[in-house]
DSSP file (Angstrom, degrees, kcal/mol; ACC not computed):
  #  RESIDUE AA STRUCTURE BP1 BP2  ACC     N-H-->O    O-->H-N    N-H-->O    O-->H-N    TCO  KAPPA ALPHA  PHI   PSI    X-CA   Y-CA   Z-CA
    1    1 A X              0   0    0      0, 0.0     2,-0.2     0, 0.0     0, 0.0   0.000 360.0 360.0 360.0 140.7    9.2   22.0   -7.1
    2    2 A X        -     0   0    0      1,-0.1     2,-0.2    76,-0.0    76,-0.2  -0.564 360.0-108.5 -84.6 148.4    6.6   19.3   -6.7
    3    3 A X  E     -a   78   0A   0     74,-0.8    76,-2.7    -2,-0.2     2,-0.5  -0.563  32.2-145.1 -70.4 136.9    4.3   19.0   -3.7
    4    4 A X  E     -a   79   0A   0     -2,-0.2     2,-0.6    74,-0.2    76,-0.2  -0.931   8.2-159.9-110.4 128.0    5.2   16.0   -1.5
    5    5 A X  E     -a   80   0A   0     74,-3.2    76,-2.6    -2,-0.5     2,-0.4  -0.932   9.7-146.4-109.2 118.0    2.5   14.1    0.3
    6    6 A X  E     +a   81   0A   0     -2,-0.6    34,-2.0    74,-0.2     2,-0.3  -0.700  37.5 148.7 -82.5 128.3    3.6   12.0    3.3
    7    7 A X  E     -aB  82  39A   0     74,-2.4    76,-2.4    -2,-0.4     2,-0.3  -0.842  34.3-127.0-149.5-178.8    1.5    8.9    3.5
    8    8 A X  E     -aB  83  38A   0     30,-2.2    30,-0.8    74,-0.3     2,-0.3  -0.920   4.5-159.4-135.0 159.2    1.4    5.2    4.6
    9    9 A X  E     -aB  84  37A   0     74,-1.8    76,-2.5    -2,-0.3     2,-0.5  -0.987  10.7-157.6-135.2 140.7    0.5    1.8    3.2
   10   10 A X  E     -a   85   0A   0     26,-2.7     2,-0.7    -2,-0.3    26,-0.3  -0.964   2.4-158.4-124.4 115.2   -0.3   -1.1    5.4
   11   11 A X  E     -a   86   0A   0     74,-3.0    76,-2.1    -2,-0.5     2,-0.8  -0.837   4.7-169.4 -95.3 112.6    0.0   -4.7    4.0
   12   12 A X  E     +a   87   0A   0     -2,-0.7     7,-1.8     7,-0.4     2,-0.4  -0.904  18.3 175.5-102.1 106.3   -2.0   -7.2    5.9
   13   13 A X  E     +F   18   0B   0     74,-1.8     2,-0.3    -2,-0.8     5,-0.2  -0.936  10.6 158.3-121.0 133.5   -0.8  -10.6    4.6
   14   14 A X  E >   -F   17   0B   0      3,-2.4     3,-1.6    -2,-0.4    -2,-0.0  -0.935  67.7  -8.6-154.3 130.3   -1.8  -14.0    5.8
   15   15 A X  T 3  S-     0   0    0     -2,-0.3     3,-0.1     1,-0.3    -1,-0.0   0.857 128.2 -50.4  54.2  42.7   -1.7  -17.4    4.1
   16   16 A X  T 3  S+     0   0    0      1,-0.3    91,-2.4    90,-0.1    92,-0.3   0.561 118.3 106.7  77.1   7.2   -0.8  -16.0    0.7
   17   17 A X  E <   -FG  14 106B   0     -3,-1.6    -3,-2.4    89,-0.2     2,-0.3  -0.854  50.4-159.7-118.1 155.6   -3.6  -13.5    0.7
   18   18 A X  E     -FG  13 105B   0     87,-2.4    87,-1.9    -2,-0.3     2,-0.5  -0.971  23.2-117.2-131.5 146.3   -3.6   -9.7    1.2
   19   19 A X  E     + G   0 104B   0     -7,-1.8    17,-0.5    -2,-0.3    -7,-0.4  -0.727  42.3 174.8 -83.7 129.6   -6.3   -7.3    2.3
   20   20 A X  E     - G   0 103B   0     83,-2.7    83,-2.1    -2,-0.5     2,-0.4  -0.851  27.7-131.1-128.0 163.8   -7.1   -4.8   -0.5
   21   21 A X  E     -HG  34 102B   0     13,-2.6    13,-2.4    -2,-0.3     2,-0.4  -0.891  15.6-159.6-108.9 149.3   -9.5   -2.0   -1.1
   22   22 A X  E     -HG  33 101B   0     79,-2.7    79,-2.6    -2,-0.4    11,-0.2  -0.991  22.5-122.6-130.6 123.8  -11.4   -1.8   -4.4
   23   23 A X  E     - G   0 100B   0      9,-2.1     8,-2.7    -2,-0.4    77,-0.3  -0.433  28.3-130.6 -73.2 134.9  -12.9    1.6   -5.4
   24   24 A X    >   -     0   0    0     75,-2.7     3,-1.6     6,-0.2     8,-0.1  -0.164  36.7 -67.1 -79.2 171.1  -16.7    1.6   -6.0
   25   25 A X  T 3  S+     0   0    0      1,-0.2    -1,-0.2     5,-0.1     3,-0.1  -0.226 118.4  32.2 -54.3 143.1  -18.7    3.0   -8.9
   26   26 A X  T 3  S+     0   0    0      1,-0.3     2,-0.2    -3,-0.1    -1,-0.2   0.262  90.3 115.6  90.0 -12.0  -18.7    6.8   -9.2
   27   27 A X  S X  S-     0   0    0     -3,-1.6     3,-1.9     1,-0.1    -1,-0.3  -0.642  75.5-123.1 -86.5 147.6  -15.1    7.1   -7.9
   28   28 A X  T 3  S+     0   0    0      1,-0.3    -1,-0.1    -2,-0.2    -2,-0.0   0.791 116.6  45.9 -59.2 -25.3  -12.4    8.5  -10.2
   29   29 A X  T >  S+     0   0    0     -5,-0.1     3,-2.4     3,-0.1    -6,-0.4  -0.039  85.7 168.2-105.5  28.6  -10.5    5.3   -9.5
   30   30 A X  T <   +     0   0    0     -3,-1.9    -6,-0.2     1,-0.3    -5,-0.1  -0.128  66.3  11.3 -48.9 130.1  -13.5    3.0  -10.0
   31   31 A X  T 3  S+     0   0    0     -8,-2.7    -1,-0.3     1,-0.3     2,-0.2   0.288  95.5 129.2  86.0 -10.6  -12.6   -0.7  -10.2
   32   32 A X    <   -     0   0    0     -3,-2.4    -9,-2.1    -8,-0.1     2,-0.3  -0.532  51.0-139.1 -80.1 144.0   -9.0   -0.2   -9.1
   33   33 A X  E     +Hi  22 116B   0     82,-1.4    84,-0.9   -11,-0.2     2,-0.3  -0.753  27.1 173.3 -95.5 149.0   -7.5   -2.2   -6.3
   34   34 A X  E     -H   21   0B   0    -13,-2.4   -13,-2.6    -2,-0.3     2,-0.4  -0.960  35.7-107.2-148.3 165.0   -5.2   -0.6   -3.8
   35   35 A X        -     0   0    0     -2,-0.3   -15,-0.2   -15,-0.2   -24,-0.1  -0.817  52.0 -98.2 -92.0 134.5   -3.4   -1.4   -0.5
   36   36 A X  S    S+     0   0    0    -17,-0.5   -26,-2.7    -2,-0.4     2,-0.3  -0.209  75.7  93.1 -56.3 141.1   -5.1    0.3    2.5
   37   37 A X  E     +B    9   0A   0     16,-0.3     2,-0.3   -28,-0.2   -28,-0.2  -0.946  34.5 170.9 161.1-176.4   -3.4    3.5    3.6
   38   38 A X  E     -B    8   0A   0    -30,-0.8   -30,-2.2    -2,-0.3    15,-0.1  -0.984  43.4 -14.8 170.5-164.0   -3.5    7.3    3.2
   39   39 A X  E     -B    7   0A   0     -2,-0.3     2,-0.6   -32,-0.2   -32,-0.3  -0.282  54.8-122.2 -67.6 142.5   -2.2   10.6    4.4
   40   40 A X        -     0   0    0    -34,-2.0   -34,-0.2     4,-0.0    -1,-0.1  -0.785  34.5-137.2 -82.6 120.1   -0.4   11.1    7.7
   41   41 A X    >   -     0   0    0     -2,-0.6     3,-1.9     4,-0.2     8,-0.1  -0.364  31.8 -78.9 -78.1 158.8   -2.4   13.6    9.7
   42   42 A X  T 3  S+     0   0    0      1,-0.3    -1,-0.1    -2,-0.1     3,-0.1  -0.336 118.1  13.1 -57.4 131.3   -0.8   16.4   11.7
   43   43 A X  T 3  S+     0   0    0      1,-0.3     2,-0.4    -3,-0.1    -1,-0.3   0.504 103.3 116.2  81.2   5.9    0.5   15.2   15.0
   44   44 A X    <   -     0   0    0     -3,-1.9    -1,-0.3     4,-0.0     2,-0.1  -0.835  61.6-130.1-109.1 142.3    0.2   11.6   14.0
   45   45 A X     >  -     0   0    0     -2,-0.4     4,-2.2     1,-0.1    -4,-0.2  -0.446  29.5-110.1 -80.3 165.0    3.1    9.1   13.7
   46   46 A X  H  > S+     0   0    0      1,-0.2     4,-2.2     2,-0.2     5,-0.1   0.904 120.4  51.4 -61.8 -40.9    3.3    7.0   10.5
   47   47 A X  H  > S+     0   0    0      2,-0.2     4,-2.2     1,-0.2    -1,-0.2   0.914 109.0  49.9 -64.5 -42.5    2.4    3.9   12.5
   48   48 A X  H  > S+     0   0    0      1,-0.2     4,-2.6     2,-0.2    -1,-0.2   0.900 110.5  51.2 -61.1 -40.2   -0.7    5.6   14.0
   49   49 A X  H  X S+     0   0    0     -4,-2.2     4,-3.1     2,-0.2     5,-0.3   0.904 108.3  51.3 -63.9 -41.4   -1.7    6.7   10.5
   50   50 A X  H  X S+     0   0    0     -4,-2.2     4,-2.1     2,-0.2    -2,-0.2   0.909 112.0  46.4 -63.2 -42.4   -1.4    3.1    9.2
   51   51 A X  H  X S+     0   0    0     -4,-2.2     4,-1.9     2,-0.2    11,-0.3   0.938 115.9  45.5 -64.2 -47.5   -3.6    1.7   12.0
   52   52 A X  H  X S+     0   0    0     -4,-2.6     4,-2.7     1,-0.2    -2,-0.2   0.931 113.7  48.2 -62.4 -48.0   -6.2    4.4   11.5
   53   53 A X  H  X S+     0   0    0     -4,-3.1     4,-2.5     1,-0.2   -16,-0.3   0.891 109.2  53.5 -63.6 -40.2   -6.3    4.2    7.7
   54   54 A X  H  X>S+     0   0    0     -4,-2.1     4,-1.9    -5,-0.3     6,-0.8   0.932 112.8  43.7 -60.4 -45.1   -6.6    0.4    7.8
   55   55 A X  H  X5S+     0   0    0     -4,-1.9     4,-1.7     4,-0.2    -2,-0.2   0.918 114.7  49.2 -67.7 -42.0   -9.6    0.6   10.1
   56   56 A X  H  <5S+     0   0    0     -4,-2.7    -2,-0.2     1,-0.2    -1,-0.2   0.868 120.3  36.2 -63.7 -36.6  -11.2    3.4    8.2
   57   57 A X  H  <5S+     0   0    0     -4,-2.5    -1,-0.2    -5,-0.2    -2,-0.2   0.672 136.6  14.5 -93.8 -18.5  -10.8    1.7    4.8
   58   58 A X  H  <5S-     0   0    0     -4,-1.9    37,-1.5    -5,-0.2    -3,-0.2   0.590  88.3-121.4-130.0 -19.4  -11.4   -1.9    5.8
   59   59 A X  S  <<S+     0   0    0     -4,-1.7     2,-0.4    -5,-0.6    -4,-0.2   0.437  72.4 127.8  83.8   0.1  -13.0   -2.1    9.3
   60   60 A X        -     0   0    0     -6,-0.8     2,-0.6    32,-0.1    -1,-0.3  -0.747  54.1-144.2 -95.1 135.6  -10.0   -4.2   10.4
   61   61 A X  E     -K   91   0C   0     30,-2.5    30,-2.1    -2,-0.4     2,-0.3  -0.887  21.2-158.8 -97.5 117.9   -8.0   -3.3   13.5
   62   62 A X  E     -K   90   0C   0     -2,-0.6     2,-0.3   -11,-0.3    28,-0.2  -0.690   9.9-174.1 -99.5 152.6   -4.3   -4.1   12.9
   63   63 A X  E     +K   89   0C   0     26,-2.6    26,-0.6    -2,-0.3    25,-0.2  -0.879  56.2  28.9-136.5 166.0   -1.7   -4.7   15.6
   64   64 A X  S    S-     0   0    0     -2,-0.3    24,-0.2     1,-0.2    -1,-0.2   0.884  73.8-167.7  50.1  50.8    2.1   -5.3   15.9
   65   65 A X        -     0   0    0     -3,-0.1     2,-0.5    22,-0.1    22,-0.2  -0.409   9.3-150.2 -69.2 143.8    3.0   -3.4   12.7
   66   66 A X  E     -C   86   0A   0     20,-2.4    20,-1.9    -2,-0.1     2,-0.4  -0.975  14.5-130.3-116.6 124.0    6.5   -3.8   11.4
   67   67 A X  E     +C   85   0A   0     -2,-0.5    18,-0.2    18,-0.2     3,-0.1  -0.613  30.7 175.1 -72.0 124.1    8.0   -0.9    9.4
   68   68 A X  E     -     0   0A   0     16,-3.1    70,-1.8    -2,-0.4     2,-0.3   0.668  45.1 -76.4-109.0 -21.8    9.3   -2.4    6.2
   69   69 A X  E     -Cd  84 138A   0     15,-1.2    15,-2.7    68,-0.2     2,-0.4  -0.999  50.3 -60.5 159.4-156.2   10.6    0.5    4.2
   70   70 A X  E     -Cd  83 139A   0     68,-1.7    70,-2.4    -2,-0.3     2,-0.4  -0.983  27.0-165.3-135.8 139.2    9.7    3.4    2.0
   71   71 A X  E     -Cd  82 140A   0     11,-2.5    11,-3.1    -2,-0.4     2,-0.5  -0.990   7.4-165.1-127.5 121.6    7.9    3.6   -1.3
   72   72 A X  E     -Cd  81 141A   0     68,-3.3    70,-3.0    -2,-0.4     2,-0.7  -0.937   3.2-167.3-113.1 121.9    8.1    6.8   -3.4
   73   73 A X  E     -Cd  80 142A   0      7,-2.7     7,-2.6    -2,-0.5     2,-1.0  -0.922   8.4-160.4-108.7 108.1    5.7    7.4   -6.3
   74   74 A X  E     -Cd  79 143A   0     68,-3.3    70,-2.7    -2,-0.7     5,-0.2  -0.772  14.6-179.5 -95.5  97.5    6.8   10.3   -8.4
   75   75 A X        -     0   0    0      3,-2.3    70,-0.1    -2,-1.0     3,-0.1  -0.516  42.9-101.8 -90.3 162.6    3.9   11.5  -10.4
   76   76 A X  S    S+     0   0    0      1,-0.2     3,-0.1    -2,-0.2    -1,-0.1   0.828 118.8  21.5 -55.3 -34.3    4.1   14.5  -12.9
   77   77 A X  S    S+     0   0    0      1,-0.2   -74,-0.8   -75,-0.1     2,-0.3   0.534 129.0  24.9-113.1  -8.2    2.5   16.9  -10.4
   78   78 A X  E     -a    3   0A   0    -76,-0.2    -3,-2.3    -3,-0.1     2,-0.5  -0.996  60.0-137.7-157.1 149.1    3.0   15.4   -7.0
   79   79 A X  E     -aC   4  74A   0    -76,-2.7   -74,-3.2    -2,-0.3     2,-0.6  -0.950  13.9-155.2-110.9 129.8    5.3   13.0   -5.1
   80   80 A X  E     -aC   5  73A   0     -7,-2.6    -7,-2.7    -2,-0.5     2,-0.7  -0.932   6.3-165.6-103.6 121.5    3.8   10.5   -2.7
   81   81 A X  E     -aC   6  72A   0    -76,-2.6   -74,-2.4    -2,-0.6     2,-0.4  -0.889  13.5-168.2-111.5  99.2    6.2    9.4    0.0
   82   82 A X  E     -aC   7  71A   0    -11,-3.1   -11,-2.5    -2,-0.7     2,-0.5  -0.748  19.3-151.2 -96.8 130.6    4.9    6.3    1.7
   83   83 A X  E     -aC   8  70A   0    -76,-2.4   -74,-1.8    -2,-0.4     2,-0.5  -0.869  28.7-142.7 -88.0 132.0    6.1    4.7    4.8
   84   84 A X  E     -aC   9  69A   0    -15,-2.7   -16,-3.1    -2,-0.5   -15,-1.2  -0.855  19.9-175.3-110.9 131.3    5.3    1.0    4.4
   85   85 A X  E     -aC  10  67A   0    -76,-2.5   -74,-3.0    -2,-0.5     2,-0.3  -0.871   6.1-161.3-122.0 154.8    4.1   -1.4    7.2
   86   86 A X  E     +aC  11  66A   0    -20,-1.9   -20,-2.4    -2,-0.3     2,-0.3  -0.984  16.5 157.4-134.0 143.6    3.4   -5.1    7.3
   87   87 A X  E     -a   12   0A   0    -76,-2.1   -74,-1.8    -2,-0.3   -22,-0.1  -0.984  32.2-170.6-156.8 161.3    1.4   -7.2    9.8
   88   88 A X        +     0   0    0     -2,-0.3     2,-0.6   -25,-0.2   -24,-0.1   0.169  69.8  97.3-129.1   7.6   -0.4  -10.5   10.1
   89   89 A X  E     +K   63   0C   0    -26,-0.6   -26,-2.6   -25,-0.1     2,-0.3  -0.888  52.7 133.0-105.4 116.6   -2.0   -9.6   13.5
   90   90 A X  E     -K   62   0C   0     -2,-0.6     2,-0.4   -28,-0.2   -28,-0.2  -0.967  44.0-138.5-156.4 166.2   -5.5   -8.2   13.3
   91   91 A X  E     +K   61   0C   0    -30,-2.1   -30,-2.5    -2,-0.3     2,-0.1  -0.998  66.1  21.9-131.1 136.4   -9.1   -8.3   14.5
   92   92 A X  S    S-     0   0    0     -2,-0.4     2,-0.3   -32,-0.2   -32,-0.1  -0.380  74.3 -92.3 105.1 177.3  -12.1   -8.1   12.3
   93   93 A X        -     0   0    0    -34,-0.2    10,-0.0    -2,-0.1    -2,-0.0  -0.921  47.9 -79.7-130.8 155.6  -13.0   -8.9    8.7
   94   94 A X        -     0   0    0     -2,-0.3     2,-0.2   -35,-0.1   -35,-0.2  -0.249  51.8-167.3 -57.0 140.3  -13.0   -6.7    5.5
   95   95 A X        -     0   0    0    -37,-1.5     7,-0.9   -38,-0.1     2,-0.3  -0.739  19.4-109.6-124.2 171.5  -16.1   -4.6    5.2
   96   96 A X  B     -J  101   0B   0     -2,-0.2     2,-0.2     5,-0.2     5,-0.2  -0.829  33.2-179.5-105.1 144.9  -17.9   -2.4    2.5
   97   97 A X        -     0   0    0      3,-2.9   -73,-0.1    -2,-0.3   -40,-0.0  -0.791  43.1 -95.5-133.8 174.8  -18.0    1.3    2.6
   98   98 A X  S    S+     0   0    0     -2,-0.2     3,-0.1     1,-0.2    -1,-0.1   0.905 122.5  31.2 -61.5 -43.3  -19.5    4.1    0.5
   99   99 A X  S    S+     0   0    0      1,-0.2   -75,-2.7   -76,-0.1     2,-0.3   0.764 129.4   6.0 -89.1 -26.9  -16.2    4.8   -1.5
  100  100 A X  E     -G   23   0B   0    -77,-0.3    -3,-2.9   -70,-0.1     2,-0.3  -0.977  55.1-135.3-152.2 161.3  -14.7    1.3   -1.5
  101  101 A X  E     -GJ  22  96B   0    -79,-2.6   -79,-2.7    -2,-0.3     2,-0.3  -0.784  23.5-148.0-108.2 162.5  -15.1   -2.3   -0.6
  102  102 A X  E     +G   21   0B   0     -7,-0.9     2,-0.3    -2,-0.3   -81,-0.2  -0.973  23.3 157.4-132.6 151.4  -12.4   -4.3    1.1
  103  103 A X  E     -G   20   0B   0    -83,-2.1   -83,-2.7    -2,-0.3     2,-0.4  -0.991  43.1-101.3-162.2 160.5  -11.5   -8.0    0.7
  104  104 A X  E     -G   19   0B   0     -2,-0.3     2,-0.3   -85,-0.2   -85,-0.2  -0.756  44.0-179.8 -83.6 138.9   -8.9  -10.7    1.0
  105  105 A X  E     -G   18   0B   0    -87,-1.9   -87,-2.4    -2,-0.4     2,-0.1  -0.999  34.9-104.0-142.0 141.8   -7.4  -11.6   -2.3
  106  106 A X  E  >  -G   17   0B   0     -2,-0.3     4,-2.4   -89,-0.2   -89,-0.2  -0.416  30.7-131.1 -59.4 135.2   -4.8  -14.1   -3.3
  107  107 A X  H  > S+     0   0    0    -91,-2.4     4,-2.2     1,-0.2     5,-0.2   0.916 107.4  52.4 -57.5 -44.9   -1.5  -12.2   -4.0
  108  108 A X  H  > S+     0   0    0    -92,-0.3     4,-0.7     1,-0.2    -1,-0.2   0.883 109.9  48.9 -59.9 -39.2   -1.1  -14.0   -7.4
  109  109 A X  H >> S+     0   0    0      1,-0.2     3,-0.8     2,-0.2     4,-0.6   0.912 109.4  52.1 -66.9 -43.0   -4.6  -13.1   -8.4
  110  110 A X  H >< S+     0   0    0     -4,-2.4     3,-1.3     1,-0.2    -2,-0.2   0.896 104.6  56.1 -60.2 -41.2   -4.1   -9.4   -7.5
  111  111 A X  H 3< S+     0   0    0     -4,-2.2    -1,-0.2     1,-0.3    -2,-0.2   0.726 102.6  57.0 -66.3 -20.5   -0.9   -9.2   -9.5
  112  112 A X  H << S+     0   0    0     -3,-0.8    -1,-0.3    -4,-0.7    -2,-0.2   0.623  81.3 110.2 -83.7 -13.9   -2.8  -10.3  -12.6
  113  113 A X    <<  -     0   0    0     -3,-1.3     3,-0.1    -4,-0.6   -81,-0.0  -0.355  63.5-144.7 -65.3 140.0   -5.3   -7.5  -12.4
  114  114 A X  S    S+     0   0    0      1,-0.2     2,-1.1    -2,-0.0    -1,-0.1   0.905  88.2  57.3 -70.8 -42.3   -5.0   -4.9  -15.2
  115  115 A X  S    S+     0   0    0    -84,-0.2   -82,-1.4     2,-0.0     2,-0.3  -0.736  73.7 137.3 -97.9  92.4   -6.0   -1.9  -13.0
  116  116 A X  B     -i   33   0B   0     -2,-1.1     2,-0.2   -84,-0.2   -82,-0.1  -0.969  50.4-117.2-133.6 151.6   -3.5   -1.7  -10.1
  117  117 A X    >   -     0   0    0    -84,-0.9     3,-1.9    -2,-0.3     4,-0.3  -0.503  34.4-109.2 -82.5 157.3   -1.7    1.1   -8.4
  118  118 A X  G >  S+     0   0    0      1,-0.3     3,-1.9     2,-0.2     4,-0.2   0.770 112.2  68.6 -61.1 -28.4    2.1    1.0   -8.5
  119  119 A X  G >  S+     0   0    0      1,-0.3     3,-1.0     2,-0.2    -1,-0.3   0.669  85.2  71.0 -69.2 -12.1    2.5    0.2   -4.7
  120  120 A X  G X  S+     0   0    0     -3,-1.9     3,-2.3     1,-0.2    -1,-0.3   0.705  77.6  81.6 -71.6 -18.9    1.0   -3.3   -5.5
  121  121 A X  G X  S+     0   0    0     -3,-1.9     3,-2.1    -4,-0.3     6,-0.4   0.794  74.6  73.4 -53.9 -28.8    4.4   -4.0   -7.2
  122  122 A X  G <  S+     0   0    0     -3,-1.0     9,-0.3     1,-0.3    -1,-0.3   0.688  90.5  58.3 -62.5 -16.5    5.8   -4.7   -3.8
  123  123 A X  G <  S+     0   0    0     -3,-2.3    -1,-0.3    -4,-0.1    -2,-0.2   0.519  81.1 112.4 -89.7  -6.3    3.9   -8.0   -3.8
  124  124 A X  S X> S-     0   0    0     -3,-2.1     4,-2.6    -4,-0.2     3,-1.0  -0.329  83.0-112.6 -64.6 148.9    5.6   -9.1   -7.0
  125  125 A X  T 34 S+     0   0    0      1,-0.3     4,-0.4     2,-0.2    -1,-0.1   0.816 116.6  55.1 -53.7 -33.7    7.9  -12.2   -6.6
  126  126 A X  T 34 S+     0   0    0      1,-0.2    -1,-0.3     2,-0.1     4,-0.1   0.853 121.5  26.1 -69.5 -33.7   10.9  -10.0   -7.3
  127  127 A X  T X> S+     0   0    0     -3,-1.0     3,-1.5    -6,-0.4     4,-0.7   0.641  94.3  90.2-105.0 -17.6   10.2   -7.4   -4.6
  128  128 A X  H >X S+     0   0    0     -4,-2.6     4,-2.4     1,-0.3     3,-0.9   0.771  78.3  65.1 -62.9 -28.0    8.1   -9.3   -1.9
  129  129 A X  H 3> S+     0   0    0     -4,-0.4     4,-2.5     1,-0.3    -1,-0.3   0.868  97.5  56.7 -60.8 -34.2   11.2  -10.4    0.1
  130  130 A X  H <4 S+     0   0    0     -3,-1.5     8,-0.3     1,-0.2    -1,-0.3   0.782 112.1  43.4 -65.0 -25.4   11.9   -6.8    0.9
  131  131 A X  H << S+     0   0    0     -3,-0.9    -2,-0.2    -4,-0.7    -1,-0.2   0.862 125.7  27.9 -85.8 -40.4    8.4   -6.6    2.3
  132  132 A X  H  < S+     0   0    0     -4,-2.4     2,-0.8     1,-0.0    -3,-0.2   0.654  94.6  92.1-102.6 -17.1    8.2   -9.8    4.3
  133  133 A X    ><  -     0   0    0     -4,-2.5     3,-1.7    -5,-0.3    -1,-0.0  -0.707  57.2-160.7 -85.0 111.5   11.8  -10.6    5.3
  134  134 A X  T 3  S+     0   0    0     -2,-0.8    -1,-0.2     1,-0.3    -4,-0.0   0.600  85.2  68.4 -68.8 -10.4   12.4   -9.0    8.7
  135  135 A X  T 3  S+     0   0    0     24,-0.1    25,-3.2    25,-0.0     2,-0.3   0.508 104.7  42.8 -85.0  -3.6   16.2   -9.1    8.2
  136  136 A X  E <   - E   0 159A   0     -3,-1.7     2,-0.3    23,-0.3    23,-0.2  -0.876  61.8-156.6-136.0 165.7   16.0   -6.5    5.5
  137  137 A X  E     - E   0 158A   0     21,-2.6    21,-2.9    -2,-0.3     2,-0.3  -0.964  17.6-147.4-139.0 157.6   14.3   -3.2    4.6
  138  138 A X  E     -dE  69 157A   0    -70,-1.8   -68,-1.7    -2,-0.3     2,-0.4  -0.813  14.2-160.4-126.2 162.2   13.7   -1.6    1.2
  139  139 A X  E     -dE  70 156A   0     17,-2.2    17,-2.6    -2,-0.3     2,-0.4  -0.966  17.7-174.5-137.7 127.7   13.4    1.7   -0.6
  140  140 A X  E     -dE  71 155A   0    -70,-2.4   -68,-3.3    -2,-0.4     2,-0.5  -0.980   8.5-167.4-126.4 135.2   11.6    1.8   -3.9
  141  141 A X  E     -dE  72 154A   0     13,-3.0    13,-2.8    -2,-0.4     2,-0.4  -0.985   7.8-177.4-120.0 128.3   11.2    4.8   -6.2
  142  142 A X  E     -dE  73 153A   0    -70,-3.0   -68,-3.3    -2,-0.5     2,-0.5  -0.992  11.8-156.5-128.5 126.1    8.7    4.6   -9.1
  143  143 A X  E     -dE  74 152A   0      9,-2.4     8,-3.4    -2,-0.4     9,-1.4  -0.889  18.8-170.5-102.4 130.8    8.3    7.4  -11.7
  144  144 A X  E     - E   0 150A   0    -70,-2.7     6,-0.2    -2,-0.5   -68,-0.1  -0.810  16.7-130.8-120.6 156.5    4.9    7.5  -13.4
  145  145 A X    >   -     0   0    0      4,-2.1     3,-1.9    -2,-0.3   -69,-0.1  -0.324  48.3 -82.1 -92.0-175.2    3.4    9.4  -16.3
  146  146 A X  T 3  S+     0   0    0      1,-0.3   -71,-0.0     2,-0.1    -1,-0.0   0.758 130.8  50.7 -60.0 -26.6    0.0   11.3  -16.3
  147  147 A X  T 3  S-     0   0    0      2,-0.1    -1,-0.3     0, 0.0     3,-0.1   0.359 121.1-104.3 -93.8   4.6   -1.9    8.0  -16.8
  148  148 A X    <   +     0   0    0     -3,-1.9     2,-0.2     1,-0.3    -2,-0.1   0.536  69.7 150.9  84.3   6.5   -0.2    6.2  -14.0
  149  149 A X        -     0   0    0      1,-0.1    -4,-2.1     2,-0.0     2,-0.4  -0.539  51.5-114.2 -73.4 136.3    2.0    4.2  -16.4
  150  150 A X  E     +E  144   0A   0     -2,-0.2    -6,-0.2    -6,-0.2     3,-0.1  -0.580  38.9 170.1 -77.0 124.5    5.4    3.2  -14.8
  151  151 A X  E     +     0   0A   0     -8,-3.4     2,-0.3    -2,-0.4    -7,-0.2   0.704  65.7   8.9-102.4 -28.9    8.3    4.9  -16.6
  152  152 A X  E     -E  143   0A   0     -9,-1.4    -9,-2.4     2,-0.0     2,-0.4  -0.992  56.2-165.2-156.5 143.1   11.1    4.1  -14.2
  153  153 A X  E     -E  142   0A   0     -2,-0.3     2,-0.4   -11,-0.2   -11,-0.2  -0.998   4.3-177.8-134.1 130.5   11.8    1.9  -11.1
  154  154 A X  E     -E  141   0A   0    -13,-2.8   -13,-3.0    -2,-0.4     2,-0.4  -0.995  11.3-176.0-123.9 135.3   14.7    2.0   -8.7
  155  155 A X  E     -E  140   0A   0     -2,-0.4     2,-0.4   -15,-0.2   -15,-0.2  -0.995   9.9-176.6-137.7 133.8   14.9   -0.5   -5.9
  156  156 A X  E     -E  139   0A   0    -17,-2.6   -17,-2.2    -2,-0.4     2,-0.5  -0.994   3.2-171.0-133.5 128.4   17.2   -0.9   -3.0
  157  157 A X  E     -E  138   0A   0     -2,-0.4     2,-0.4   -19,-0.2   -19,-0.2  -0.978  10.1-175.9-119.9 124.0   17.2   -3.7   -0.5
  158  158 A X  E     -E  137   0A   0    -21,-2.9   -21,-2.6    -2,-0.5     2,-0.2  -0.943  25.0-123.2-122.9 141.0   19.4   -3.5    2.6
  159  159 A X  E      E  136   0A   0     -2,-0.4   -23,-0.3   -23,-0.2   -24,-0.1  -0.567 360.0 360.0 -76.0 144.9   20.1   -6.0    5.4
  160  160 A X              0   0    0    -25,-3.2   -24,-0.1    -2,-0.2    -1,-0.1   0.463 360.0 360.0 -78.3 360.0   19.4   -4.6    8.9
C-alpha cells in the first residue's frame, strides 16, 4: 500500500492571472512552477492549511476561500490527495523567499511552461470550468511515472 499525503492547493486567480511559486536554485525542483499549497497539519482543517500555506509561500493573505474539489496525484511511491480551493480575495503581493519566489503569471503563459506540476492542469481550458464555476465541483485523478510524466487522467465534473 502506498502512503497517502493529505494536502491542499490554493488557486488565487484575478484578471486572467494566477499566483504561482517558482522554486529557486539549489532546490530539487529548481525552475518548476507550482500552485501554492502543502500538507495539512495535525488539528488543522483543509481551509486553514490553504490559508497558512499561501501566506508561507507567497506572503499573501487569502480570504473567502471556496472549496472547488479534489485532485489526486498518484505517484509510484506516494499518493497526494489535494483539497483544492479558489479565491480572488486577498491582501498583499507576491514575495521572494529562500526556497521559492512567488509571482502573478498569465494563465496562458503558465500553461506553455515545460516544467510544470500536474496540478497546473486544472488551469487548462478543458478543466478550468471545474475550478472557477461555482455551480460545479470536480474530482481529478492523475497517475504519474517516476519522472512526473502523466500516464493517465480521470476527470469528473458534477453540478452542485
